C-alpha positions, 0 to 999 in steps of 0.5 A: 459571566453565567454559565450553562444551565446544565452545569449549574444543575445538581449533579447525580452520581450514575450508580449504573456505570461500571468504573472498575471497567471503563478504567482499565478500557482507558488504560488498556493499550491497543493491540499490536497488528503486525505479528512479529512485534506482537509475539516479541513484545515484552509487557514488563518493558517500555515502549524504546526498550521493547523496540530496541530490543527486537532492533527498531527504534522508536522515533528516529528524530530524538534517537543518538546513534541514528541520523539521515545525512544531509545533502552535502554528505551524501556527495562524501564517501560512503564509509561514513554512512557505513560508520554510522550503521556499525556504531549503532548499539541495536542488533540488525539481525534480530528476528523481529528485523528479518522477518519484517524486511522479508514480508515487505520484500513478499508485499512488494513482489506481489504488488508488482506481479499484479498490475492495478486493473484499469477502469472500466470506462477506459477499457471499454474506449480502448478495447473499441479504439483496438476493435476499429483501427488496430495498431494504428494510434494516428487514427485513435488520436483523430477519432470523435470518441477519444475526446479527451484528445490524448495523443497518440503517445499516451494512447499506445501507453495506455493500449501497453498497460491495458496489455500487462493486465492478465485479468482485462487483456485475457477475457478481452482476446477470448471474447474476439477469439484471438485466444484458445479456450480457458485452462482451468488453472489460468488466471480468473477473469475480471468481474466485467465482462467485455461486450463483443460488437 
């Protein structure tokens, strides 16, 4: 079978390419994003040795002392699970593990504290319903603008969620005159504006 012409033609050496630089780029390890792991990393050790010295596991499937119990084993008393953790050779109290746990707890608390804002179209629809009907969710569900045919319970949960998001609820109250003027240290308003009727 004939080969491609560009594969058959005479190969030329590229003098302008720095081979040493290319090989360095190819063999260079990627930058570790996590600060705690990057600071504790030892270049002379392998990946598994580094992670075990930090108290982490590279692959839970191949680690001999770590296993996740099946459904039947979960029904047994919890002492068997504690036995697995105690028999583990890894020092779980290492500084890397403690910093990672504290960072994950902080991120979880921050994520839980800040509610994800609702879409602008939904906010516009809910504010219109609240202006028109107040807290009457039955009337909201029968409104012609309820084109998704949400039930009263669904609309009530949407309004409840809307009230829990301060960057959308507080500007709504200010525009309607239900809240005093803004204080400097208060929550910043969202990037969108709620139009008065």
